Every structure is written in C-alpha cells, then in structure tokens.
Backbone atoms as SQL, in Angstrom:
CREATE TABLE atoms (id INTEGER PRIMARY KEY, chain TEXT, resi INTEGER, resn TEXT, atom TEXT, x REAL, y REAL, z REAL);
INSERT INTO atoms VALUES
  (1, 'A', 1, 'MET', 'N', 48.250, 73.184, 89.021),
  (2, 'A', 1, 'MET', 'CA', 49.604, 73.448, 88.566),
  (3, 'A', 1, 'MET', 'C', 49.959, 74.934, 88.713),
  (4, 'A', 2, 'ILE', 'N', 49.078, 75.807, 88.262),
  (5, 'A', 2, 'ILE', 'CA', 49.331, 77.244, 88.366),
  (6, 'A', 2, 'ILE', 'C', 49.385, 77.665, 89.829),
  (7, 'A', 3, 'ARG', 'N', 48.507, 77.093, 90.637),
  (8, 'A', 3, 'ARG', 'CA', 48.495, 77.422, 92.068),
  (9, 'A', 3, 'ARG', 'C', 49.822, 77.039, 92.729),
  (10, 'A', 4, 'ASN', 'N', 50.339, 75.870, 92.377),
  (11, 'A', 4, 'ASN', 'CA', 51.626, 75.435, 92.927),
  (12, 'A', 4, 'ASN', 'C', 52.760, 76.353, 92.487),
  (13, 'A', 5, 'MET', 'N', 52.692, 76.824, 91.252),
  (14, 'A', 5, 'MET', 'CA', 53.720, 77.744, 90.759),
  (15, 'A', 5, 'MET', 'C', 53.668, 79.062, 91.522),
  (16, 'A', 6, 'LYS', 'N', 52.456, 79.544, 91.814),
  (17, 'A', 6, 'LYS', 'CA', 52.313, 80.782, 92.582),
  (18, 'A', 6, 'LYS', 'C', 52.867, 80.608, 93.986),
  (19, 'A', 7, 'LYS', 'N', 52.558, 79.463, 94.611),
  (20, 'A', 7, 'LYS', 'CA', 53.082, 79.186, 95.956),
  (21, 'A', 7, 'LYS', 'C', 54.606, 79.157, 95.936),
  (22, 'A', 8, 'PHE', 'N', 55.150, 78.509, 94.918),
  (23, 'A', 8, 'PHE', 'CA', 56.603, 78.426, 94.808),
  (24, 'A', 8, 'PHE', 'C', 57.210, 79.817, 94.672),
  (25, 'A', 9, 'ARG', 'N', 56.624, 80.662, 93.823),
  (26, 'A', 9, 'ARG', 'CA', 57.143, 82.020, 93.632),
  (27, 'A', 9, 'ARG', 'C', 57.068, 82.832, 94.920),
  (28, 'A', 10, 'ILE', 'N', 55.972, 82.673, 95.657),
  (29, 'A', 10, 'ILE', 'CA', 55.830, 83.389, 96.931),
  (30, 'A', 10, 'ILE', 'C', 56.901, 82.930, 97.913),
  (31, 'A', 11, 'LYS', 'N', 57.080, 81.613, 98.019),
  (32, 'A', 11, 'LYS', 'CA', 58.109, 81.082, 98.918),
  (33, 'A', 11, 'LYS', 'C', 59.499, 81.560, 98.501),
  (34, 'A', 12, 'GLN', 'N', 59.745, 81.591, 97.211),
  (35, 'A', 12, 'GLN', 'CA', 61.036, 82.048, 96.698),
  (36, 'A', 12, 'GLN', 'C', 61.263, 83.520, 97.036),
  (37, 'A', 13, 'GLU', 'N', 60.236, 84.336, 96.882),
  (38, 'A', 13, 'GLU', 'CA', 60.353, 85.761, 97.196),
  (39, 'A', 13, 'GLU', 'C', 60.610, 85.978, 98.686),
  (40, 'A', 14, 'ILE', 'N', 59.930, 85.212, 99.520),
  (41, 'A', 14, 'ILE', 'CA', 60.155, 85.306, 100.969),
  (42, 'A', 14, 'ILE', 'C', 61.594, 84.928, 101.301),
  (43, 'A', 15, 'TRP', 'N', 62.067, 83.821, 100.732),
  (44, 'A', 15, 'TRP', 'CA', 63.424, 83.363, 100.999),
  (45, 'A', 15, 'TRP', 'C', 64.456, 84.395, 100.541),
  (46, 'A', 16, 'GLU', 'N', 64.249, 84.985, 99.367),
  (47, 'A', 16, 'GLU', 'CA', 65.173, 86.004, 98.868),
  (48, 'A', 16, 'GLU', 'C', 65.187, 87.231, 99.780),
  (49, 'A', 17, 'THR', 'N', 64.032, 87.608, 100.293),
  (50, 'A', 17, 'THR', 'CA', 63.953, 88.744, 101.218),
  (51, 'A', 17, 'THR', 'C', 64.722, 88.446, 102.500),
  (52, 'A', 18, 'ILE', 'N', 64.561, 87.250, 103.029),
  (53, 'A', 18, 'ILE', 'CA', 65.289, 86.851, 104.240),
  (54, 'A', 18, 'ILE', 'C', 66.794, 86.887, 103.989),
  (55, 'A', 19, 'GLN', 'N', 67.214, 86.421, 102.836),
  (56, 'A', 19, 'GLN', 'CA', 68.639, 86.442, 102.512),
  (57, 'A', 19, 'GLN', 'C', 69.183, 87.871, 102.441),
  (58, 'A', 20, 'VAL', 'N', 68.433, 88.773, 101.828),
  (59, 'A', 20, 'VAL', 'CA', 68.860, 90.173, 101.737),
  (60, 'A', 20, 'VAL', 'C', 68.985, 90.779, 103.132),
  (61, 'A', 21, 'ILE', 'N', 67.991, 90.533, 103.978),
  (62, 'A', 21, 'ILE', 'CA', 68.024, 91.053, 105.349),
  (63, 'A', 21, 'ILE', 'C', 69.258, 90.534, 106.083),
  (64, 'A', 22, 'ASN', 'N', 69.518, 89.242, 105.975),
  (65, 'A', 22, 'ASN', 'CA', 70.683, 88.663, 106.652),
  (66, 'A', 22, 'ASN', 'C', 71.994, 89.247, 106.136),
  (67, 'A', 23, 'ILE', 'N', 72.085, 89.467, 104.842),
  (68, 'A', 23, 'ILE', 'CA', 73.298, 90.059, 104.275),
  (69, 'A', 23, 'ILE', 'C', 73.492, 91.483, 104.784),
  (70, 'A', 24, 'PHE', 'N', 72.410, 92.262, 104.834),
  (71, 'A', 24, 'PHE', 'CA', 72.518, 93.646, 105.305),
  (72, 'A', 24, 'PHE', 'C', 73.082, 93.723, 106.718),
  (73, 'A', 25, 'TRP', 'N', 72.624, 92.882, 107.628),
  (74, 'A', 25, 'TRP', 'CA', 73.052, 93.080, 109.015),
  (75, 'A', 25, 'TRP', 'C', 74.218, 92.196, 109.421),
  (76, 'A', 26, 'THR', 'N', 74.656, 91.277, 108.557),
  (77, 'A', 26, 'THR', 'CA', 75.815, 90.457, 108.911),
  (78, 'A', 26, 'THR', 'C', 76.998, 90.751, 108.007),
  (79, 'A', 27, 'ASP', 'N', 76.917, 90.373, 106.755),
  (80, 'A', 27, 'ASP', 'CA', 78.057, 90.504, 105.845),
  (81, 'A', 27, 'ASP', 'C', 78.405, 91.954, 105.531),
  (82, 'A', 28, 'GLU', 'N', 77.410, 92.734, 105.148),
  (83, 'A', 28, 'GLU', 'CA', 77.676, 94.100, 104.702),
  (84, 'A', 28, 'GLU', 'C', 77.582, 95.130, 105.821),
  (85, 'A', 29, 'ARG', 'N', 77.011, 94.747, 106.944),
  (86, 'A', 29, 'ARG', 'CA', 76.847, 95.630, 108.104),
  (87, 'A', 29, 'ARG', 'C', 76.154, 96.934, 107.720),
  (88, 'A', 30, 'LYS', 'N', 75.099, 96.823, 106.936),
  (89, 'A', 30, 'LYS', 'CA', 74.290, 97.975, 106.518),
  (90, 'A', 30, 'LYS', 'C', 72.966, 97.945, 107.271),
  (91, 'A', 31, 'THR', 'N', 73.040, 98.046, 108.576),
  (92, 'A', 31, 'THR', 'CA', 71.815, 97.923, 109.366),
  (93, 'A', 31, 'THR', 'C', 70.808, 99.019, 109.062),
  (94, 'A', 32, 'GLU', 'N', 71.274, 100.181, 108.612),
  (95, 'A', 32, 'GLU', 'CA', 70.334, 101.258, 108.290),
  (96, 'A', 32, 'GLU', 'C', 69.418, 100.878, 107.123),
  (97, 'A', 33, 'GLU', 'N', 69.854, 99.953, 106.286),
  (98, 'A', 33, 'GLU', 'CA', 69.038, 99.503, 105.156),
  (99, 'A', 33, 'GLU', 'C', 67.859, 98.636, 105.612),
  (100, 'A', 34, 'LEU', 'N', 67.920, 98.120, 106.829),
  (101, 'A', 34, 'LEU', 'CA', 66.842, 97.256, 107.324),
  (102, 'A', 34, 'LEU', 'C', 65.522, 97.998, 107.477),
  (103, 'A', 35, 'LYS', 'N', 65.575, 99.304, 107.600),
  (104, 'A', 35, 'LYS', 'CA', 64.339, 100.082, 107.796),
  (105, 'A', 35, 'LYS', 'C', 63.354, 99.884, 106.652),
  (106, 'A', 36, 'ASP', 'N', 63.840, 99.504, 105.493),
  (107, 'A', 36, 'ASP', 'CA', 62.969, 99.275, 104.343),
  (108, 'A', 36, 'ASP', 'C', 62.236, 97.933, 104.418),
  (109, 'A', 37, 'TYR', 'N', 62.600, 97.090, 105.376),
  (110, 'A', 37, 'TYR', 'CA', 62.021, 95.755, 105.469),
  (111, 'A', 37, 'TYR', 'C', 61.146, 95.546, 106.702),
  (112, 'A', 38, 'PHE', 'N', 61.144, 96.494, 107.633),
  (113, 'A', 38, 'PHE', 'CA', 60.376, 96.340, 108.864),
  (114, 'A', 38, 'PHE', 'C', 59.445, 97.528, 109.067),
  (115, 'A', 39, 'HIS', 'N', 58.295, 97.267, 109.636),
  (116, 'A', 39, 'HIS', 'CA', 57.319, 98.321, 109.924),
  (117, 'A', 39, 'HIS', 'C', 57.878, 99.239, 111.002),
  (118, 'A', 40, 'LYS', 'N', 57.603, 100.542, 110.894),
  (119, 'A', 40, 'LYS', 'CA', 58.169, 101.512, 111.842),
  (120, 'A', 40, 'LYS', 'C', 57.699, 101.278, 113.274),
  (121, 'A', 41, 'ASP', 'N', 56.527, 100.677, 113.457),
  (122, 'A', 41, 'ASP', 'CA', 55.984, 100.422, 114.797),
  (123, 'A', 41, 'ASP', 'C', 56.090, 98.953, 115.199),
  (124, 'A', 42, 'MET', 'N', 57.024, 98.244, 114.621),
  (125, 'A', 42, 'MET', 'CA', 57.160, 96.813, 114.901),
  (126, 'A', 42, 'MET', 'C', 57.542, 96.559, 116.359),
  (127, 'A', 43, 'VAL', 'N', 57.277, 95.345, 116.809),
  (128, 'A', 43, 'VAL', 'CA', 57.687, 94.890, 118.133),
  (129, 'A', 43, 'VAL', 'C', 58.334, 93.523, 117.950),
  (130, 'A', 44, 'ALA', 'N', 59.501, 93.332, 118.548),
  (131, 'A', 44, 'ALA', 'CA', 60.196, 92.047, 118.490),
  (132, 'A', 44, 'ALA', 'C', 60.587, 91.656, 119.906),
  (133, 'A', 45, 'THR', 'N', 60.729, 90.357, 120.124),
  (134, 'A', 45, 'THR', 'CA', 61.180, 89.860, 121.417),
  (135, 'A', 45, 'THR', 'C', 62.583, 89.306, 121.237),
  (136, 'A', 46, 'ASP', 'N', 63.532, 89.873, 121.949),
  (137, 'A', 46, 'ASP', 'CA', 64.917, 89.446, 121.890),
  (138, 'A', 46, 'ASP', 'C', 65.073, 88.127, 122.647),
  (139, 'A', 47, 'THR', 'N', 66.229, 87.495, 122.532),
  (140, 'A', 47, 'THR', 'CA', 66.448, 86.213, 123.203),
  (141, 'A', 47, 'THR', 'C', 66.398, 86.319, 124.720),
  (142, 'A', 48, 'ASP', 'N', 66.640, 87.506, 125.259),
  (143, 'A', 48, 'ASP', 'CA', 66.557, 87.665, 126.713),
  (144, 'A', 48, 'ASP', 'C', 65.169, 88.132, 127.152),
  (145, 'A', 49, 'ARG', 'N', 64.199, 88.059, 126.258),
  (146, 'A', 49, 'ARG', 'CA', 62.778, 88.344, 126.525),
  (147, 'A', 49, 'ARG', 'C', 62.452, 89.819, 126.702),
  (148, 'A', 50, 'LYS', 'N', 63.357, 90.694, 126.335),
  (149, 'A', 50, 'LYS', 'CA', 63.038, 92.121, 126.381),
  (150, 'A', 50, 'LYS', 'C', 62.330, 92.498, 125.088),
  (151, 'A', 51, 'ARG', 'N', 61.308, 93.320, 125.202),
  (152, 'A', 51, 'ARG', 'CA', 60.588, 93.780, 124.013),
  (153, 'A', 51, 'ARG', 'C', 61.386, 94.881, 123.328),
  (154, 'A', 52, 'LEU', 'N', 61.526, 94.748, 122.046),
  (155, 'A', 52, 'LEU', 'CA', 62.164, 95.782, 121.238),
  (156, 'A', 52, 'LEU', 'C', 61.052, 96.463, 120.459),
  (157, 'A', 53, 'GLU', 'N', 60.717, 97.663, 120.873),
  (158, 'A', 53, 'GLU', 'CA', 59.603, 98.375, 120.251),
  (159, 'A', 53, 'GLU', 'C', 60.124, 99.433, 119.296),
  (160, 'A', 54, 'THR', 'N', 59.637, 99.443, 118.128),
  (161, 'A', 54, 'THR', 'CA', 59.925, 100.306, 116.973),
  (162, 'A', 54, 'THR', 'C', 61.083, 99.762, 116.139),
  (163, 'A', 55, 'CYS', 'N', 61.022, 100.072, 114.892),
  (164, 'A', 55, 'CYS', 'CA', 62.036, 99.636, 113.934),
  (165, 'A', 55, 'CYS', 'C', 63.406, 100.196, 114.297),
  (166, 'A', 56, 'GLY', 'N', 63.452, 101.454, 114.741),
  (167, 'A', 56, 'GLY', 'CA', 64.726, 102.082, 115.093),
  (168, 'A', 56, 'GLY', 'C', 65.453, 101.354, 116.205),
  (169, 'A', 57, 'VAL', 'N', 64.721, 100.954, 117.234),
  (170, 'A', 57, 'VAL', 'CA', 65.322, 100.216, 118.350),
  (171, 'A', 57, 'VAL', 'C', 65.817, 98.854, 117.870),
  (172, 'A', 58, 'PHE', 'N', 65.007, 98.168, 117.084),
  (173, 'A', 58, 'PHE', 'CA', 65.384, 96.856, 116.560),
  (174, 'A', 58, 'PHE', 'C', 66.667, 96.950, 115.733),
  (175, 'A', 59, 'ILE', 'N', 66.737, 97.945, 114.865),
  (176, 'A', 59, 'ILE', 'CA', 67.917, 98.121, 114.018),
  (177, 'A', 59, 'ILE', 'C', 69.146, 98.455, 114.864),
  (178, 'A', 60, 'ALA', 'N', 68.984, 99.262, 115.892),
  (179, 'A', 60, 'ALA', 'CA', 70.099, 99.592, 116.790),
  (180, 'A', 60, 'ALA', 'C', 70.629, 98.339, 117.479),
  (181, 'A', 61, 'VAL', 'N', 69.732, 97.472, 117.916),
  (182, 'A', 61, 'VAL', 'CA', 70.144, 96.223, 118.570),
  (183, 'A', 61, 'VAL', 'C', 70.866, 95.324, 117.571),
  (184, 'A', 62, 'CYS', 'N', 70.366, 95.237, 116.353),
  (185, 'A', 62, 'CYS', 'CA', 71.037, 94.441, 115.316),
  (186, 'A', 62, 'CYS', 'C', 72.454, 94.957, 115.082),
  (187, 'A', 63, 'GLY', 'N', 72.592, 96.274, 114.984),
  (188, 'A', 63, 'GLY', 'CA', 73.908, 96.870, 114.773),
  (189, 'A', 63, 'GLY', 'C', 74.850, 96.609, 115.933),
  (190, 'A', 64, 'ALA', 'N', 74.348, 96.755, 117.147),
  (191, 'A', 64, 'ALA', 'CA', 75.174, 96.515, 118.337),
  (192, 'A', 64, 'ALA', 'C', 75.604, 95.054, 118.408),
  (193, 'A', 65, 'PHE', 'N', 74.688, 94.143, 118.103),
  (194, 'A', 65, 'PHE', 'CA', 75.012, 92.717, 118.120),
  (195, 'A', 65, 'PHE', 'C', 76.082, 92.405, 117.076),
  (196, 'A', 66, 'THR', 'N', 75.919, 92.933, 115.881),
  (197, 'A', 66, 'THR', 'CA', 76.891, 92.695, 114.813),
  (198, 'A', 66, 'THR', 'C', 78.261, 93.238, 115.199),
  (199, 'A', 67, 'ASP', 'N', 78.311, 94.444, 115.752),
  (200, 'A', 67, 'ASP', 'CA', 79.584, 95.025, 116.185),
  (201, 'A', 67, 'ASP', 'C', 80.244, 94.165, 117.259),
  (202, 'A', 68, 'TYR', 'N', 79.456, 93.723, 118.240),
  (203, 'A', 68, 'TYR', 'CA', 79.983, 92.886, 119.319),
  (204, 'A', 68, 'TYR', 'C', 80.526, 91.571, 118.762),
  (205, 'A', 69, 'ALA', 'N', 79.738, 90.935, 117.895),
  (206, 'A', 69, 'ALA', 'CA', 80.144, 89.644, 117.342),
  (207, 'A', 69, 'ALA', 'C', 81.405, 89.787, 116.497),
  (208, 'A', 70, 'LEU', 'N', 81.498, 90.858, 115.726),
  (209, 'A', 70, 'LEU', 'CA', 82.677, 91.073, 114.891),
  (210, 'A', 70, 'LEU', 'C', 83.916, 91.302, 115.751),
  (211, 'A', 71, 'LYS', 'N', 83.796, 92.099, 116.802),
  (212, 'A', 71, 'LYS', 'CA', 84.932, 92.335, 117.697),
  (213, 'A', 71, 'LYS', 'C', 85.366, 91.041, 118.369),
  (214, 'A', 72, 'ARG', 'N', 84.404, 90.264, 118.813),
  (215, 'A', 72, 'ARG', 'CA', 84.713, 88.998, 119.477),
  (216, 'A', 72, 'ARG', 'C', 85.386, 88.035, 118.504),
  (217, 'A', 73, 'PHE', 'N', 84.872, 87.956, 117.276),
  (218, 'A', 73, 'PHE', 'CA', 85.467, 87.086, 116.269),
  (219, 'A', 73, 'PHE', 'C', 86.894, 87.533, 115.957),
  (220, 'A', 74, 'THR', 'N', 87.094, 88.836, 115.792),
  (221, 'A', 74, 'THR', 'CA', 88.425, 89.366, 115.495),
  (222, 'A', 74, 'THR', 'C', 89.386, 89.058, 116.636),
  (223, 'A', 75, 'TYR', 'N', 88.922, 89.245, 117.874),
  (224, 'A', 75, 'TYR', 'CA', 89.747, 88.964, 119.049),
  (225, 'A', 75, 'TYR', 'C', 90.132, 87.489, 119.089),
  (226, 'A', 76, 'ARG', 'N', 89.155, 86.611, 118.914),
  (227, 'A', 76, 'ARG', 'CA', 89.445, 85.174, 118.957),
  (228, 'A', 76, 'ARG', 'C', 90.337, 84.755, 117.792),
  (229, 'A', 77, 'SER', 'N', 90.135, 85.355, 116.623),
  (230, 'A', 77, 'SER', 'CA', 90.983, 85.041, 115.471),
  (231, 'A', 77, 'SER', 'C', 92.415, 85.464, 115.738),
  (232, 'A', 78, 'SER', 'N', 92.601, 86.617, 116.382),
  (233, 'A', 78, 'SER', 'CA', 93.944, 87.100, 116.708),
  (234, 'A', 78, 'SER', 'C', 94.637, 86.139, 117.656),
  (235, 'A', 79, 'ILE', 'N', 93.908, 85.632, 118.632),
  (236, 'A', 79, 'ILE', 'CA', 94.483, 84.666, 119.574),
  (237, 'A', 79, 'ILE', 'C', 94.873, 83.394, 118.838),
  (238, 'A', 80, 'ALA', 'N', 93.994, 82.917, 117.965),
  (239, 'A', 80, 'ALA', 'CA', 94.278, 81.695, 117.219),
  (240, 'A', 80, 'ALA', 'C', 95.513, 81.874, 116.341),
  (241, 'A', 81, 'ILE', 'N', 95.632, 83.008, 115.695),
  (242, 'A', 81, 'ILE', 'CA', 96.795, 83.271, 114.843),
  (243, 'A', 81, 'ILE', 'C', 98.057, 83.361, 115.693),
  (244, 'A', 82, 'TYR', 'N', 97.978, 84.009, 116.839),
  (245, 'A', 82, 'TYR', 'CA', 99.118, 84.142, 117.742),
  (246, 'A', 82, 'TYR', 'C', 99.620, 82.766, 118.170),
  (247, 'A', 83, 'TYR', 'N', 98.706, 81.870, 118.505),
  (248, 'A', 83, 'TYR', 'CA', 99.099, 80.553, 118.981),
  (249, 'A', 83, 'TYR', 'C', 99.553, 79.622, 117.866),
  (250, 'A', 84, 'GLU', 'N', 99.234, 79.948, 116.631),
  (251, 'A', 84, 'GLU', 'CA', 99.680, 79.104, 115.527),
  (252, 'A', 84, 'GLU', 'C', 101.179, 79.221, 115.308),
  (253, 'A', 85, 'PHE', 'N', 101.744, 80.389, 115.594),
  (254, 'A', 85, 'PHE', 'CA', 103.155, 80.607, 115.287),
  (255, 'A', 85, 'PHE', 'C', 104.044, 80.234, 116.407);
C-alpha cells in the first residue's frame, strides 16, 4: 500500500512538472524559465531529426516554434474573422 502511494506521488510530480513546462513555452511564452527544468548539456532530437545540443539551443527552438505558431494562428484567425462578416 505504501509503495503504491509512493509510485502515485512520483507519477503525480512528473505530470505536474510536464504541465508546468508546457505552460511556460505555450500559454505564458516564458521559454527562459525552461532552463530550470533541463540539463545545460542536454541533447534532443527535433522532428526533422536535427540534434539540438545544449539547453540554450533547445530553449531557442522552443521560443521560435511558439512565435511561429502564434503568428500563424493569429493570421488564420484574422482570415476566419474577415470571412465571417
């Protein structure tokens, strides 16, 4: 019983951390805050298979992606609003 409770707490903490990370780089656009969640020498593989080496590069890519997605969403929303009237 205690072991299951510990597992649950660990899973809950992981899930909460993932939620905070997602909020930082999507909703709040605070990509600089991500540095507290990733190792400085991290390596990630982007969807186009390019290696992103170091936390700084990863955070820059997250910021660029968020900016691009927001501009695209705003542009498409403007078109949708224009055509509604």
